[in-house]
Every structure is written in structure tokens, then in C-alpha cells.
C-alpha positions in Angstrom: 0.0 0.2 -0.1 1.4 3.3 -1.1 2.0 6.2 1.4 -0.8 8.4 0.1 -3.2 5.6 -0.1 -2.6 4.5 3.5 -3.0 8.1 4.8 -6.6 8.3 2.6 -7.7 5.1 3.8 -8.1 6.7 7.5 -7.4 10.6 7.1 -10.0 13.2 6.0 -6.8 15.4 5.7 -4.4 13.5 3.7 -1.5 15.7 4.7 -1.7 14.5 8.2 0.4 11.1 9.0 -0.9 8.4 10.9 1.2 9.4 14.1 0.1 12.7 13.9 -3.7 11.4 14.0 -2.9 9.0 16.4 -1.5 11.9 19.1 -4.5 13.8 18.3 -7.2 11.1 19.0 -5.6 9.9 22.1 -5.1 13.4 23.7 -8.8 14.5 22.6 -10.2 11.2 24.2 -12.1 11.9 27.7 -11.2 10.3 30.7 -13.6 9.1 33.3 -13.3 7.6 36.9 -13.9 4.3 35.6 -11.3 4.5 33.0 -8.9 5.4 35.8 -10.2 2.8 38.2 -9.7 0.0 35.4 -6.2 1.1 34.7 -5.0 1.2 38.2 -6.0 -2.6 38.5 -3.9 -3.3 35.5 -1.0 -1.2 36.8 -1.5 -3.2 40.1 -1.1 -6.4 38.0 2.0 -5.0 36.2 3.8 -4.1 39.3 2.8 -7.4 41.0 4.4 -9.2 38.1 7.6 -7.2 38.1 8.2 -7.6 41.5 7.8 -11.4 41.1 9.5 -11.5 38.2 12.4 -9.7 40.0 13.3 -13.1 42.2 13.6 -15.3 39.0 17.0 -16.3 37.5 16.4 -13.9 34.2 15.0 -11.1 36.8 18.0 -11.3 38.9 20.4 -11.1 36.0 18.3 -8.1 34.9 18.5 -6.6 38.1 22.2 -7.1 38.7 22.8 -5.6 35.4 20.7 -2.6 36.1 22.3 -1.7 39.5 24.1 1.4 39.2 22.5 2.5 36.2 19.8 5.0 37.4 19.1 6.8 34.0 15.1 6.2 33.3 15.8 4.3 30.1 17.8 1.8 31.7 15.2 1.5 34.7 12.4 1.0 32.2 14.3 -2.1 30.5 14.8 -3.7 34.0 11.3 -3.1 35.2 9.9 -4.2 31.7 11.9 -7.3 31.4 10.9 -8.5 34.7 7.3 -7.5 34.4 7.1 -9.9 31.4 9.1 -12.9 32.9 6.4 -15.1 34.6 4.1 -14.9 31.7 0.9 -14.1 33.6 0.8 -10.2 32.7 -2.0 -8.4 30.6 -2.9 -9.2 27.0 -4.7 -7.2 24.4 -6.1 -9.7 22.0 -6.8 -7.3 18.9 -3.3 -6.2 18.8 -1.5 -9.5 20.1 0.4 -7.2 22.6 1.3 -7.3 26.2 0.9 -3.5 26.6 1.4 -3.2 30.3 5.2 -4.6 30.3 6.2 -1.9 28.2 4.1 1.1 29.0 3.8 0.8 32.9 7.9 0.6 33.5 8.2 3.6 31.0 5.6 5.7 33.1 7.2 4.5 36.5 10.7 5.5 35.4 9.8 8.9 34.5 6.9 9.6 37.1 9.5 10.7 40.0 11.3 13.0 37.8 8.1 14.3 36.3 6.6 15.1 40.0 3.2 13.2 38.5 0.6 12.5 41.0 -1.4 9.2 40.7 -4.0 10.3 38.4 -1.5 12.2 36.1 0.6 8.8 36.2 -2.7 6.8 35.3 -3.8 9.2 32.4 -0.2 8.8 30.7 -0.6 4.9 31.1 -3.8 5.0 29.3 -2.4 7.0 26.3 0.3 4.5 26.1 -1.9 1.7 26.2 -4.3 3.3 23.2 -1.1 3.7 21.4 0.4 0.4 21.7 -3.1 -1.4 21.0 -4.0 0.7 18.0 -0.5 0.3 16.3 -0.8 -3.5 17.0 -4.2 -3.7 15.6 -2.9 -2.3 12.3 0.2 -4.6 11.7 -1.7 -7.4 10.3 -1.4 -11.1 11.1 1.5 -12.0 8.9 3.7 -9.7 11.0 3.4 -12.1 14.1 4.8 -14.9 12.4 8.4 -13.3 12.5 8.0 -10.4 14.8 6.7 -10.2 18.6 4.1 -7.6 18.5 5.0 -6.4 21.9 8.4 -5.6 21.3 7.6 -3.9 17.5 4.4 -2.0 18.9 5.4 -1.4 22.3 7.9 1.4 21.7 5.0 3.6 20.3 3.1 3.1 23.7 6.0 3.6 25.9 6.8 6.9 24.1 3.0 8.0 24.0 3.0 7.6 27.8 6.7 8.9 28.3 5.4 12.1 26.1 2.3 12.8 28.5 4.5 12.7 31.6 7.3 15.1 30.0 4.4 17.2 28.9 5.7 17.3 25.3 3.5 19.1 22.7 1.9 17.4 20.0 4.6 18.1 17.5 7.4 17.0 19.9 5.2 13.9 20.8 4.8 12.9 17.1 8.8 13.1 16.8 8.9 10.9 19.7 6.7 8.2 18.2 8.8 8.7 15.1 12.0 7.6 16.7 10.2 5.0 18.8 9.0 3.4 16.0 12.4 3.4 14.2 13.7 1.3 16.9 11.1 -1.5 16.6 12.6 -4.9 16.8 11.7 -8.1 18.3 11.9 -11.8 16.7 10.3 -15.2 17.7 13.5 -17.0 17.1 14.2 -17.3 21.0 11.4 -19.9 21.4 13.5 -22.3 19.5 16.1 -22.7 22.4 14.0 -21.2 25.3 16.2 -18.1 25.3 15.3 -15.1 27.7 15.2 -12.9 24.9 11.2 -12.3 25.3 11.8 -10.5 28.4 14.5 -8.2 26.6 11.8 -7.4 24.3 9.6 -5.7 26.8 12.4 -4.2 28.5 13.9 -2.7 25.3 10.6 -1.4 24.1 9.9 0.2 27.2 13.5 1.9 27.1 13.3 2.7 23.4 9.9 4.8 24.4 11.4 6.6 27.2 14.7 7.7 25.2 12.6 8.7 22.2 10.7 10.9 24.5 13.4 12.3 26.3 15.0 13.1 23.0 12.0 15.0 21.6 11.8 16.9 24.8 15.5 18.3 23.8 14.5 18.9 20.1 15.5 15.4 18.5 13.3 15.2 15.5 11.8 12.0 14.4 10.0 10.6 11.1 6.2 11.5 11.2 5.3 9.0 8.5 7.1 6.0 10.4 4.3 4.1 10.1 3.1 4.3 6.8 6.1 5.8 4.7 7.6 4.3 1.9 10.4 3.1 4.1 8.3 2.7 7.3 7.3 0.3 9.7 4.6 -1.4 7.5 6.8 -1.4 4.4 9.7 -3.0 6.4 7.7 -5.8 8.6 4.0 -5.9 7.6 2.9 -8.0 4.7 -0.8 -7.5 5.2 -1.2 -4.1 7.2 -4.4 -2.6 8.1 -3.4 1.1 8.3 -7.2 2.2 9.0 -6.9 0.3 12.5 -4.8 3.1 13.9 -7.4 5.7 13.9 -10.6 3.5 13.6 -13.6 4.1 15.9 -11.9 7.1 17.9 -14.8 7.1 20.1 -14.5 3.5 21.3 -13.6 2.9 24.9 -10.3 3.2 25.9 -8.4 0.1 25.0 -7.8 -0.7 28.6 -11.1 -2.0 28.9 -10.3 -4.5 26.1 -7.3 -5.9 27.8 -7.5 -9.4 29.3 -5.9 -10.4 32.7 -4.0 -13.8 32.6 -5.0 -16.1 35.4 -2.6 -18.8 34.6 1.1 -18.3 34.2 1.5 -19.5 30.5 1.7 -18.2 27.3 -1.9 -16.5 26.7 -2.4 -18.8 23.5 -2.7 -21.7 25.8 -5.4 -20.1 28.0 -8.5 -21.3 26.0 -7.5 -24.6 26.1 -6.5 -24.7 29.6 -10.2 -23.1 30.5 -11.8 -25.7 28.4 -9.7 -28.6 30.1 -10.3 -27.3 33.4 -14.1 -28.0 32.5 -13.5 -31.1 31.2 -11.1 -32.4 33.9 -14.2 -32.3 36.6 -16.2 -34.9 34.6 -13.7 -37.7 34.2 -10.6 -39.4 35.8 -7.5 -38.6 34.1 -6.4 -42.3 34.2 -9.3 -43.2 31.9 -8.1 -40.8 29.1 -6.7 -42.6 26.0 -6.6 -39.6 23.7 -7.2 -35.9 23.8 -7.9 -33.6 20.6 -7.6 -29.9 20.9 -8.7 -27.3 18.2 -7.8 -23.7 18.3 -6.6 -20.8 15.9 -3.7 -20.9 13.7 -1.3 -18.4 15.8 -1.8 -20.6 19.0 -0.8 -23.7 17.0 2.2 -21.6 15.3 3.7 -20.6 18.5 2.7 -23.4 21.2 2.7 -26.8 19.4 5.4 -28.1 21.4 4.8 -31.6 22.5 7.9 -32.4 24.5 8.9 -29.1 26.5 12.1 -29.5 28.2 12.4 -26.5 30.5 9.8 -24.6 32.4 9.9 -22.0 29.9 9.0 -24.2 26.9 6.2 -25.8 28.9 4.7 -22.4 29.5 4.4 -22.5 25.5 3.2 -26.1 25.0 -0.4 -26.5 24.5 0.1 -30.4 25.0 1.7 -29.6 28.6 -0.7 -27.0 29.5 -3.7 -29.3 28.4 -2.4 -32.2 30.2 -1.7 -30.1 33.8 -5.4 -28.7 33.6 -6.9 -32.2 33.0 -4.9 -34.3 35.4 -4.5 -31.7 38.2 -7.8 -29.4 37.7 -5.4 -26.3 38.0 -2.4 -24.8 36.4 0.1 -22.7 38.8 3.7 -22.2 39.0 4.4 -25.4 39.8 2.9 -27.0 36.9 5.9 -26.2 34.7 8.8 -27.4 36.8 10.8 -30.7 36.0 8.7 -32.7 38.6 5.3 -31.7 36.7 6.7 -32.2 33.2 8.0 -35.8 34.2 4.8 -36.8 36.0 2.7 -35.3 32.9 4.6 -36.9 30.2 2.3 -39.7 29.4 -0.7 -37.9 29.0 0.9 -34.9 27.4 1.8 -37.7 24.7 -1.9 -38.3 24.0 -2.8 -34.8 23.3 -3.0 -33.8 19.5 -3.5 -30.0 18.7 -4.6 -28.4 15.4 -6.2 -25.1 14.0 -10.0 -25.2 13.3 -13.1 -23.3 13.0 -14.6 -21.2 14.3 -11.2 -20.3 16.1 -9.1 -19.5 13.0 -11.8 -17.0 11.7 -12.7 -15.5 15.2 -8.9 -14.7 15.7 -7.8 -12.1 16.7 -11.0 -10.3 17.8 -11.5 -13.5 20.1 -9.1 -16.1 21.2 -10.8 -19.6 21.5 -10.5 -23.4 21.6 -11.9 -26.5 22.5 -10.7 -29.7 24.2 -12.1 -33.5 23.7 -11.0 -36.2 25.9 -11.5 -39.8 24.3 -11.8 -42.0 27.3 -11.2 -45.8 27.6 -14.9 -46.9 27.2 -15.1 -44.9 23.8 -17.2 -41.9 25.1 -16.0 -38.3 24.6 -16.1 -35.5 26.9 -15.5 -32.0 25.4 -15.6 -28.2 26.2 -15.2 -25.3 23.9 -14.4 -21.5 24.8 -15.0 -18.5 22.3 -13.4 -16.6 25.2 -11.9 -17.5 28.3 -11.4 -16.5 32.1 -9.8 -13.1 32.3 -11.0 -11.7 29.0 -13.3 -8.8 29.3 -16.4 -11.0 28.7 -15.3 -13.1 31.5 -13.2 -10.6 33.4 -11.6 -10.9 36.7 -13.3 -9.0 39.4 -11.6 -6.7 41.7 -11.4 -9.2 44.6 -9.7 -11.9 41.9 -7.5 -9.2 40.5 -6.4 -8.4 44.2 -5.9 -11.9 45.2 -3.8 -12.6 42.0 -1.6 -9.5 43.0 -1.4 -10.9 46.7 -0.2 -14.3 45.2 2.6 -12.8 42.9 3.6 -10.4 45.8 3.8 -13.3 48.3 6.0 -15.1 45.5 8.3 -11.9 45.3 8.7 -11.8 49.0 7.0 -8.3 49.7 6.6 -8.1 53.0 3.2 -6.3 53.4 1.3 -7.1 50.3 -1.7 -5.1 51.4 0.2 -1.9 51.6 1.4 -2.2 47.8 -1.8 -3.2 46.8 -3.6 -0.1 48.7 -0.9 2.3 47.5 -1.5 1.5 43.7 -5.3 1.5 43.7 -5.0 4.8 45.4 -3.6 6.6 42.4 -7.0 6.6 40.7 -8.2 9.3 43.3 -5.1 11.4 42.9 -3.0 9.3 45.4 1.1 9.6 45.1 2.7 7.5 42.6 4.5 4.6 44.8 8.2 3.8 44.1 9.5 0.3 43.6 13.1 -1.0 44.3 13.9 -2.9 41.3 
């Protein structure tokens, strides 16, 4: 698609670029208390993930590396990496991104220096979520086959949140997004060895946005047509972009309300199958299962068809393992992916066959669904299906469930007073101070 055609598809004023339009759209959207409350709950989830991720092996490496590097960009990198480690952070289905792990760290890294109160902070994070999600919804499905959307679209959100906290004018914000976009990167190759790169993806995306906004504040310019330009993001990395998605439905609710919260610590693509398998598990004895058939959407199969995971991280990206854990144990938790569980579940896991099928292929990415059928030794079949799953906006965790999830993560992190952390984050929606976190 040519630059002119991309602009004309979405812009009444063909002179405006997509990033100019995006800045204007976001900054003109009204913000209500319900938006701030929703954002505060997701910030709580992100902070709890970040503190829990810090005590893992990759989190410890990031924290040691970041020690003595107080600049905001490097702090954002460490916080973003830690927030994404445990695979239980937020997910926006339409953009296939994890907005929190790039936007929240960028905002936390700058909030103290900017002197922001809690409401200002949450407004900035709302802006960042909107930018990540709208850019993510525009990249097309082919982008995701090679590129990790959180890594490539995340810098736009981190820059948008940072621009708000640094009080950049619209022109400077466009420059920030331009230079954030030119830093977009993040490849799926890490999955083939279980490398730690996915955490770096989140951290670098957060850092890129902070650096881009700080440079824009100093007068450093960026390309305003970074998305749709002839040598821009779509041209370089998106075989089937949908540029219109960037500015489509400007009066829709903030994208925070379309963001899912993950109840299980595994790749979000495994969650519809986990949800269905948990229902099936209550109707049978796992010892009577002779076969399991799972159907879902193509992206889930592409990323999570891993019948023989050899590490906790690979198991988190294995549909076969996640289904086996849900069927055998009736629950999926952190311990479900450790060596003992992988060995114990190997026989049942070997009976699971996964594939892509309807209606889940056509529903994706607007809806992430799947179904699981257990075939029993007497020839009977027990099935359950999900067009959405627990934690999606259609089946959202309530405030109590969100707080309990945060408590579990904070206890895992060794936080002495989880209740104080929870209360401090949630008070921001009423204008309370932005808590600081040692990371």
C-alpha cells in the first residue's frame, strides 16, 4: 500500500500522518473515573508481575545488570523485562500485545522526575496503552509470524506515555513516536531454544519509548510517517497491514477496557485450551483418558505446538503440557511447569493432539478460543469449548480476584506487606501519589 493510499484510507486530511492522527486522537479522548479505576487495576497487576519476576533467574540477571544505572531508560528496561518473565501479565487480543510490560515501566521510570501524581500517571498509562494497541491492531496477522508484536509495537506506547509525563506538545510527541518506531524490533527465534530474549523484548521496548521521548523534549526530530512511509514500519515488517486500524472508531472506549488479565502463568495462546480442559477435568478420571483432541486458532498452534517441552519456559508455551496439567490436576499454577510436573505429565501429554480449526481460526484475533475433547477408554468423549476464556473482558476477573492474584504474586516476590502495595497502587485513581519500587 502506498503512503498516500494509507493516509487516505483513514485521514480526512491527507496531509496528516498516522502518528499525527494518533497523537490527536488519544489526547482528545475524555477520561472518566471508571477508566482510571480500570487502569489502576492493570497497573497493580503489572507491578505485582514486575516484583515477582525480579526474584527469578532472568530477573536477577536483569536487576544485577541494572544496578548502578539510574537513568530512566535503563530502569524502564529492567522493570519491563521483569514484568514479562512469569507469563502472567496482561494481554490485548486485537493487537496481540502485552501493553503493560512496556507502558507501565516507562511511566514508572519517569514519574518521579516528572513529579506526577497518581491520576496524571494513570492518564499517561492510558495514553500509552491506546498507542500500543492501535498500532498493534494495524500490523496484520503476517507480522506476528516473525515479529513479536509487544516488542515492535510497544515502543509507540512507551513513547506516548512518556510524552504525557514529560508534557511534550503534539509536535514533539509525534517526533517521539517517530523515533520510537524506528527502534522497533523483536524476533520469535528465541522460542526455538527457550532463550531469555522475550524479557529483553519488553524491556527494550519500554526503554526505546523513554529515550525517544526524552530526546524529543530536547528537540531531537523523528519521522512523522514512520508507520506508513515508503520505508517505514509497514513497508519493512508488515506484509498485510491494516493502516485504518490506527484511527478507526476514535470514540470507542479506551483500549484498557479490551485488555485481558491472565489467570494462569503460561503463554496466553494456551489459555482457551486450559479453560476448556479445566471444565473437562471435572467430568472424568484422568487415568481413563486414551486420547485428547484440541482445536484452536492458527497463531496458537504456530507458537505453542510443543509436545516435548524440556524446560519450564518451553512448557509455558506448550499446548500439550498445559492441557495435560489442567486435565490431570484440575489447576494450573507456577509449579505446573517444573521438572517434576513435566515428568509426571509426560504420558498424558503424549496423548494430546493439537490443530487449528473453525470457528476459532476465523474469530482470531478479535476472539481467542479453543476446544478440548478427551477420549476415554470406554469410547466416550467429553468436550468443552471456549470462544473467550477466564480473564477476557467478557469473563473478567473482578476486583477481588485481581487483588488476590496480586497477593499471590507479591508473596512469591517476598514482599513483606502486600496489602500496603495493593492499596498504594489503587489509591492513584483518586489522585494519590505514585508509589516507588526498588527494582
